[in-house]
PANU-91217 format. One record per residue: y, z, x of N, C-alpha, C in turn. Coordinates in pm, whole numbers, plus 50000, padded with zeros to 5 digits. Each point is the difference from the previous one (the first is absolute). Layout:
<pavexs>
YZXYZXYZX
...
</pavexs>
This chain:
<pavexs>
614855558308782500245005050134500574990150075
500715003150085501174992950108499635002550131
500404987250062500084998350173501714996450032
500545007250076501144996750037500324995650212
500324990849996500444994450155501364994350008
500185010150119501805003349998500044994850205
501094987749999499974995050160501265001349978
500725005050147501065000550014500644991450161
501384997149992500814991650108500775012850022
500235003250096501295012550061500194993250114
501515003850009500614998850122500965011650023
499815003950124501195012950002500334997950120
501594999250057500504998750120501345007750010
499855002350108501525007050072500904995650073
501105002450009501074992150106500695010950065
499265002550103500755009250052500944999650145
500995001049926501454994750077500645009050121
501484997250013500525003650074500465015050004
500285009150101500225017149973501594999449934
499845008949901501845002549983500835008550082
500755003649985501475005150060498855017250061
500175004749923499175013450085499204995750099
498794992949956498415001150122500984989950115
500674991749971500534994050125500705004750056
501015012349957500795007150077499105009950034
498855005650004499055007750066499694991850137
499694989049981499144992450108501154994450103
501584996949947501024997150093500235010050085
500425012749940500205016050028499514999350122
498075001049964498865007950126500014989150114
500584988349935499714985150129501435004050079
500895005549973501374996250076499645014750074
499435012549954499995008650078498505001350125
498804991249962499484997750102500084990250084
500804988349964500044988950081501514993449968
500795012350065501414999149973500534986150055
500814991749930500744990050017499564985749990
498165004549940499354988849985499464995149831
500805006949927499464998749865499934986849964
500634988550061499974988849919499114996650098
499744999550102498774993950061498705008550053
499455003149937499005015850018499064994750104
499635006350089498954994150117498655004349918
498954992950055498904996549917499115016049961
499995008650100500025012049970500185007249879
501594999149963500655003549896499654990249865
499494988650008499394995949922499175006349947
498824998950117498695005749933500005013549961
501195006450026500435014849923500334996449877
500614993849934500325000049864499734983349923
498524998150059499324989449930499285003149859
500474993049904499715002949877499314989449926
498354997850022499414990649956500584994149829
500555009249903500184999549879501544992349977
501035000250144500804993949939500074991249987
501094988849904500004987149954498724991949971
499225008549984498464994349950499434999349852
499194992449997499335002949862498505003449994
499905005449888498675005349970499494994649878
498824997750005499244993349868498855007449990
499615005849885498405003249931499184991350018
498495000450070498924985949957499295001749927
499745012949911499125000749901500075011449951
498755000849901500225012449912498685008750070
500235015949972499245009250014499515011449936
499065003749970499395009249883499135010450082
500275011949945499285011050018498335000949917
498975000850106499154999549902499455012750086
498605000949927498715011450040500164997150126
499955009150103499644989150167501094998650026
500914995449951501534999250112500954986149926
500965002950064500624985149969499634987550068
500434989749884499214984950029501134988749986
500264998350137500614986949982499414989049903
500884994449938499244986449822500724987050079
499204988950020500554986850015500704997449906
500105003249849500694998349909500055006749904
501315003849875500055009349897499334994249890
498735011949959499104996049882499275007249961
499354995449901498725009849974499464998349846
499185003849981499175000749833500295014949952
499915000649860499885011349937499274993349857
499995008649936499424997349889499445015549865
499934994949863499925015949959498954997149858
499465003049916499194997349894500455011249880
499744996349859500265008349871499164997649902
500085011549922498574999349919500445006549855
500074988949909500165007149859499174998249900
499045008949986498575004049896500334995449864
499394985749969500384999449870500565010449880
501074993649972500165011449824500845011550088
500095003550142500415012250046501684997450012
500705010049979501444999550057500095005350138
498875004450074500355001750129499584985250113
500485000150108500154990350119499555006950116
499055000550068499715004150134500084990350132
500485003350077500514994050117499895006450154
500134991150071500395002150136500324986850102
500795004450082500544989050078500135005250158
500144984050104499985003450121501264993750024
501385006450063501424999650065500585006050073
500754994750062500615005050113501665003749942
500135013150021501585003949935500854999250110
499995002050141500255000150078499164995050105
500374988350084499474992350101500764991350073
500905008350125501124998150088499705001350150
500344985950077499795002850118499974986550099
500365003650067500264987250134499625003750157
500214986250047499995005150133500444988350129
500105005150093501074991550084499154994350132
500504990050104499655001050106500315009550099
498975006550105499935009050104501605000450027
500284988150052501474997050078501094998749920
500045000149887500894997149884501075014950011
501264991750001501275009050045500025011249869
499694997249898500015008049845498925006649998
499005001550098498835008349962500645018049995
501405000450052500105016750001500745002049879
499794991849917499755011149836498774996349959
499144990950054498345004650005499324988150013
499225002050102498904988250036499014995949928
499615010049910498874998849844500565012649950
499544998649879500195011649905499594995349873
499545009149928499315000449862500025008949884
500284997149884499795010649905498774993149886
499345005449981499124998049877499235008449915
500434994349825499115007049969499134988949891
498795004850020499454991849939499065007449834
500004995049910499725008749868498184991550021
499195003150016498704999349975499084998749870
500555010249974499295006049818501275005649921
500264995349883500875003649894499335001349855
499285010250030499594996749858501135005449835
499794988749991501035001149878499764999549847
500655007949904499475002149829501774994749966
499504992349849501324992949923499035003849862
501155003249931499825001249840500784992849945
499384996849854500984990249910500435009849892
501235005350029500265008549920500254995649820
500084986650030500564996749853499984982850068
500344990249862500124986650075501124997750084
500655007449966501704999650098500515009050142
498595007949995500115010450083499175006150069
500044995450163498965007350074500235002850131
499475008550070500215007950088498724998550120
500625002750122498654999450101500275009150111
498845005650069500255008150089498875003150138
500324995550096498715002350128500455007850109
498535004450019500085006550135499814993050108
500575002150118499914988950114499395009250150
498854991750043499695000850140500034993750104
500725007350056501124988250124499285003950152
500444986350064499815007850177501494998850028
499895010650108501844998850039499924999650166
500804991550055499814998850141501784996350054
499895002950103501244999150066499884993850156
500394993850055499484994850162501724999350063
500485002450149500754997550012500135000250180
500484990450076500074995550140501284997350053
500285009850049501694995950011500305004850179
500684988050082500195005850120501295010749982
500195007950082501395010149990500924996550117
501145000849943501184995450130501365004649909
500955009250081501365006049939501074999350114
500434986549956501195001150066501255007849955
499985011250043500705008649959501005005250050
501175005749969501015007150124499635012450086
498995003749994498845010650058499974994150142
499144985949979499814993250113500984992250096
500824998549918501224993250078500445014650068
500125008349958500735012450081499015002950133
498464997149950499305004250110500074990150115
500784990149951500084987250149501504999250045
500715009649949501545005050016499495000150218
501104994350049499685005450168500445013650029
500475006749885499865017750031499115003250042
498845001849948498865000349980499504998750122
499804989450055499674989350143500405008050118
501785002849997500655003550092499665019250006
499435004749891500195013550019498275006950007
499624997049967498385002950014498924991350102
500744988050080499504991150045500324995750116
498904996450107500654993850144499754984549985
501124992350090499864983449990498604997449975
498775004050098498904992549954498985005149890
500815006649898499165003749867499265014150040
500195009350076499395012850000501135011349992
499195008449945500755011749898501155006950154
501115000249944501155003650128499785015749988
499875007750139499655013950018501335005349931
499715014449956500815007949935500385001349848
499404986249970499864997949829499065007649937
500185000549870498915007049962498414992949960
499205004950042498514997349971499734991449887
500754989350008499204991749842500564983450064
498964990449999500304988050101500284987749836
501164996050065500814993149909500374988150031
499304993350116500784990850083499144986249940
499034998549898499544986849961501344990949966
499824988050018501084987849909499085001949924
500154998449853499544998049839501044991749937
499654991249999501084985349900499725008949843
501194999949927499885002449860499354990849915
499394991250067499494985449907498485002150047
499455007350066498425003250056499465005149889
498864993649959498915003049913499265019350071
500075007549931499665014850041498225001349942
500104995749915498695000949926499214993349891
498635002349919499804989849863499295009849934
500464996149870499135011949917499184989149901
498805007449986498864989249893499715009749927
499894998549864499305010049943499494993349880
499045004549944498434995249905499985011249903
500144999649890499565013349884500074992949879
498625007849945499944997949879499445011849880
500094995349878498945009349907499244992349955
498985003749961499074990549921500405002549865
500335009949932499744998249837501445011750004
500814991349937501135005749929500464993949889
500365010049850499745000449867501504997049942
500014991349949501394999849899499414992049887
501455001449907499394993949817501104994049973
499294990049914501234989349962499955001549842
501314997749918499915000149860500664987149923
499785000449892501144990049916499754997749887
500694989749915500145001649868500394984249969
499664995349876500314986749939500414998949837
501205003450013500094999849847500594986749948
499664990949884500474989549916500055002449836
501275003549997500705005449880499714990649903
500484984350078500114986749906498914990450094
499374990549897499524989450125500694991350104
501245001749985500944992850092500575005850117
499665015449994500445007850055499375014350083
499935000050108499115009150094500725008450104
499835010749984500565013450112498745005350089
500274998850122499005007750091500425011750066
499315009450059500625008150118498575006550086
500545001950136498534999350100500555010050103
498765008849987500645013350104499334999750163
500284998350114499295002350061500395010950108
498905010150022500205011350011500045003350161
500505009750036500725000050145498735003350080
499314995850157498945004450061500265007250108
499825016850030500145002550149498964998150063
500154995350106498745000050104500105008750102
498815001950048500025012350108498844990850123
500444991350070499204992750076499435007950131
498714994550033500075004850125499384991250133
500145001350094499814991350101500055003050137
500114991350065500174998850179501454994550032
500495005750119501264993550067499554998550118
500734991950101500084993650116501805002550025
500105008450114501594998950022499965000550181
499464989650057500325002850133501164996450061
500325011650135501664996750037499684989650109
500954991550022500264984650105499645008950126
499204996650087500005006950126501365002150080
500814989949979501495003250073500455011449961
500205002249843500675009949949498845012350029
499084999150006498955012150016500685006450180
500114992050038500285003150155501085005349974
501444995449939500925006849971500015010749947
499305004749915499805012749924499295013750103
498994990950031499255011750073500735006250158
500654989050020500915001350155500925011049964
500724999949880500705007449967499775017049959
498974996649964498625012449924499735006050145
500054996150105498715006250100500945009050074
501454999149970500455012450094500155010949947
500905008050104499475016149983501175002449820
501024992049991501135002649909499395000949844
498754982949960499805001749920499295011949908
499095007850058499465011549913500875009349963
501184999650093501015009049948500614996449846
500314984250004500584992949875498925004049880
498824997950037498715001449861500205010349992
500235011450059499955015349928501115005049950
501444990250016501205002749957500004993349881
499794989949991500014992849831498955005549937
498725002250047498905001849935500325016849891
500995007750095500265012249948501534999749874
500294986950016500304993449855499794994049917
498894998250016499064995949899500134981950003
500524996350121499954985450015499204996550143
498434997649979499535001950112499944983550092
499875005850113500544984450102498154995750045
499444992850018498954992950038499765004750159
498815005950002499615002950193499704985950040
499485000950141499334989450072498365000849914
499635009049965498624997449964499854995049882
500815000049909500274995649868500714986650002
500544995350096500304985950016499404989650050
499535008050126498874990150044498794999249905
499235009449919499154999349921499984992849877
501414996550000500674991949819499104988450011
499344996949867499204991850003499784994249840
498765003449968499314996349862499625015649922
499804998149887499505011649926500194998849822
499815007849946499914998949867501544998849900
499944995049908501545000949945499605001249816
501165003349945500145004249895501094990749944
499964990549887501244986949959499945008449847
501175003749977500385004449813501084992249966
500194994749900501304995249909499244995949899
500824996749910500204996949828500034986649979
498564992749975500474989549890501155001149884
500964991249986500855002349878499114998349848
500615007749916499924995549866500634987549948
499464996749902500754984749948500125001849844
500934992949963500175000349846500254986149926
499394995149958500704988549913500124994149857
500934993349979500005000449856500704984149947
499674996049878499814981949994499834999049889
500714991149929499844996149864500044982349985
499154999649933499274982249960500844995049880
500804985949995500274998249867499414985550002
499194998349872499914987049986500584992149918
501224991550070500844994149929500064991349922
498904988150022499764992349929498294998149984
499644991949956498045001549981499934990650169
501094995550062499294995250143501065008850115
500655005949995500435007950064500255016650028
499995004450095500065016850023500785002450101
500755008649995500585009750050499625012150054
500105000950102499655017950065501585005650102
499745014650004500985007350065499635007950024
499765007150155499405009650049500905007550073
500065015349999500895012950069499105006850056
500185002150126498935007150095500675008050065
499685012050042500325011750079498825001950062
500545004150205499065006750094500595008550017
499105013650047500935008850098499744996850154
500534996050001500074993250190500155014050061
500965011349977500285007150077498715009850022
499414999649903498465010050045499514996550127
499994986450007499334993650137501015003950147
500815006749974500944998150140499815010250101
499425007149980499655012650094498144996150000
499654995950134498974996950077499705012750068
498985006149995499635013950126498864994750074
500194999050116498814999950117500105010750052
498845007049996499315013350074499304998550031
500075000950139499394999950121499225012650047
498715001050079498985014350022500645009350117
501374991650038499965010250130501524994350005
500795007650083501294996350050500054989150102
500754988449994500124987250059501405001950052
499714998350125500905001750119501444989949980
499784988449972501374992849923500675006149904
499155005949898500765008049877500305011149992
499775006350113500345018650054501664995450089
499734988450014501714995350108500794995849859
499504996749943501064991549882500165011849918
498955007949951500675012349918501085008850082
499835003750085501305005450082500944995150002
499954985550042501494988949964500254999349831
499054999449919500615003649868500205008249965
500185012650019499655013550003501815005550017
500074991050115501305008150101501274992349968
499704981549949500874991349971500334997849843
498885003149926500064996449839499385008949939
499645012150036499735012849917498194994349955
499114993750045499164998049953499694988649919
501154992149904500474987449918498824988050044
499704997050099499104990150018498485001349963
499895012249974498635004449989498525000450114
500775002550109498795000450094499545013350051
498925002149985499315013150066499425000550105
499625005750040499014999950122498884993049995
499195003349875499154997149971499824988149869
501124997649963500114990449855501464994249989
499854984749930501014999349970500274993249902
500995001249910500284999749873500874986850000
499484990049958500724984050011500655000649847
501794999650014500135000649905500734986349991
499634993749900500364983249947501075003449926
501115008349923500515000249913500274990449890
499255000049924499554989249907500715002849854
500514996249941500635000849868498864991349876
499955008349892499264996649860500734987649962
499104992349941500884985549975499584994549822
501274996649923499164996049889500224981649987
499354995549964500084981050020499524997249827
500464987249993499694993249890499624988150008
499284993449952499964983850022499374994549833
499964983749997499784998249882499354985150020
499664994549889499184989750021499544992149856
499574988549986499814991549881498774994550022
499384996349882498494993849994500184987549887
499654990250049500104986349900498454997549977
499455001649837498624994649975500154984850021
499814995550082499904983250002499264993549904
498445002150003499054998249877499005010649956
499254999949970498825010749932499325006450150
500434990150080498885008550155500945003950095
500974993950045501055001550110501135003949951
500565013250063501145005649985500535001450112
501514997850022500944996750123500855011150041
499855005850124501095015550029501154998550090
500985010449972501115000150131500835008549977
500065006850102500875012949979500645002550159
500635013549993500625003650118499995016049988
499985006450103499875013150003501335005950097
500985003250005501125006950062499255015250079
500175000550151499245006750055501095006350071
500585009350001500905010550087499575005150097
500475003350112499355006850078499745012850024
498905007750026500115015450003500575007450086
500504991450109500865006950105501535002049952
500415010150004501735002249945501014990350113
500984995849891500714991850124501095010650068
500095010849985500865012050082499015003550125
498544997350007499015002750115499044989750007
500474990550070499094986650010499165002850099
498744992750010498335006350034499704987450084
500214996050127499474986550045499045000250024
498625012449966498964997550051499594992349833
500335001949932499684991649853500604990550005
499504987150024500754983450012500404998349854
499565000249852500074994049905500895010449949
500834993549921501155007649882500024990449908
501195002249937500014992349868499514987750002
500224993749899499084984049971499874997549857
499754990449952499554996349917498284992549992
499325001749906498474995550016500064994449884
499744981250044499844988449904498545001949958
499544993049854498485003249984500074988249918
499144994250008499634987449903498374999949989
499214994949887498744999149990499294992049893
498655000150015499334998249813499025006049937
499905000249894498495004249995498984986149884
499065000550026499064989549954498755008349934
499944997249852498555003949968498984988549991
499245002950050498554991249974499405000949841
498984989950023499495001149836499225012349989
499275002450077499305013750040500425011049951
501894999850000500885012349992500195008550114
499334992450132500375009350114501094993950050
500735006850062501494993050023500515000750160
500424989650018501025002050175501605004950014
500235006850051501415002650031500434995850155
500734995450000500774996050127501425002249990
500155003250143501705007749991500534996050148
501204999150062500504999350137501155009149985
500255005750128501355006349998500535000850132
501694998649994500594997550109501385011949962
500115002350150500835011050049500614999950132
501385003750002500554998550151501155011849962
499485006750141501255011050014500634999150160
501515004650003500354996650121501255011750007
499905005250138500695013450001500425000050135
501415006150000500864999550154499945010850034
499935008050090500215011050077501055005250155
501284996749929501165003950121499425010650105
500424996950120499435010450063500615013349986
499365010550000499755014349989500015001949829
499474989549902500445000549848498685006849979
498485000550046499175002749951499345012050112
500265012949914498985012350038499004995850094
499384994049918498584994850051499814989050032
500264998250129499954985750075501334997750120
501104998849915500754998550110501375009850018
499565013249958500825010849982500615005250122
501515002950013500435006750119500595011450005
499855010449875500285011749999499145010350138
500595004850073499345007050069498935012949974
500255003749848499265010049968499024999849930
499844985049993498534991949978499124995750121
499575011050014498694996650134498984995949983
499554991049893498754993049945500704988949928
499034990750036500144982549946501044991049999
500675001450117501424990550043499194990350113
498624991849939499514995250089500894986050025
500994998249954501064988950017501385005849998
500085010850073501325009449961501064985450039
501545000849887500894992450022499884984749999
499054991949980499184988350009500614992649828
500304988450029500224994749860498484996949963
499465006249859499054991149946499944992849924
499254992149948499854988149869498625000649977
499575003049824498464990950004500214994449885
498834990149967499674993949927498425000349946
499795002149880499025000649965499444985849866
499134995749974499944992049914498294998249991
499574995549871498794999349960499274992149855
498984993150013499714990949914498875006249957
499735006349858498775008149947499414989249906
498864995050043499004996349893498895007949944
499685001849865498955004149943499594991649896
498185005449989499454990549864499005009049946
499855001749869499185010949986499454994749844
498504998750016499024991149929499545012749902
500085000049901499285008549871498874995149963
499025005949954498774996949913499735007449892
499474995949895499355009849887498724996550051
499375016549958498335004449983499545002349894
</pavexs>
């Protein structure tokens, strides 16, 4: 049997820099229209209107977050314990085993006022395998095969404040709107359509906060593998981890910020809004009613996504009695994880507005529906490799070192600023020590660093500037840099019984 401890030190930082030409152009143009001749020295009300807390700021992740039964949990450090056991009956060619491990455990949290919280304030994906009955069979002295069925817990949590400095909000702030529909005191102008459009709405205001916690206590998967040693100095290995399709159930909370609720309700309380609702509903693109907007809050949610399948193959060569060389090639179908479906129990006012804009401007490609969001990460499958060497220092102690090339699952032609980690090389070193009792201690340390740059308007998810993309331009037109680094420590103690 064995027990394994894992401890990690992670840092994830963003530099949210200057606006690019597109975004600064929108600001300068609107500033000149609203405050003519003062664009170089804007008055306080103009500075407040264009205030963006994320401009020239830094964001730092405070620590890890995991999704567990009961909800998301912020942890003071990254770490945990795992373990398993195997049994081979005397004289038998069979081995029986089970193991507890985490194929996927990713998540982090930021401070409530961190400017990077519009990527996400808290978020977590968990796949925890708590029972994995396994069977291996020794077909010959040179060839063994194995298979396991995995019983796992799957969970996802998300806490994200919502803002969207999109072109539509800059149009809403155009002086023509105030001059056409409003009196100087902010009341609705006589003779105009009965819809109130006289609120002053900054493009950088937060309009809501989406909180999701959903899980599935039991999901099934399987693993298979083989080991072939045609010569005492040569071994081949192959391992396969199946894809796992999740169907999580949980709760959501999506309150509208009081100011934005007032903006929406004032517009909807006029006599024109029911006519607009009827007209768009006839086209299959319903707008929210005042009652739906007033009632927006909590409910049930169904989350669906696929955890990708993984294949790895390796070769181990005993070059000399003391030196061993290993080479691995791995493949992961990350494209299967690209479509995360959030299915709500009712139509959501913000999504109804977003769905209308998405269908009119982009033929629905943003995946927004009145009661659903299909979050499209746009990932690609990756093939990567790693190599390592082992030196048998003496009968008890073996020294190890190696590295693994880790390419990004984000395509070069479709950057995604929501995923801070990209290309990098994982370096590792460690040792194995066998005690007199034949028990064994394996210790390793790994290090990786990844840096990314997203020039203004380059990442559809993050700082994109295409007016057709009515979702996810949280930092529209802004220069973004990310840096992720981690140290990972592992120690495993194995004992015979």
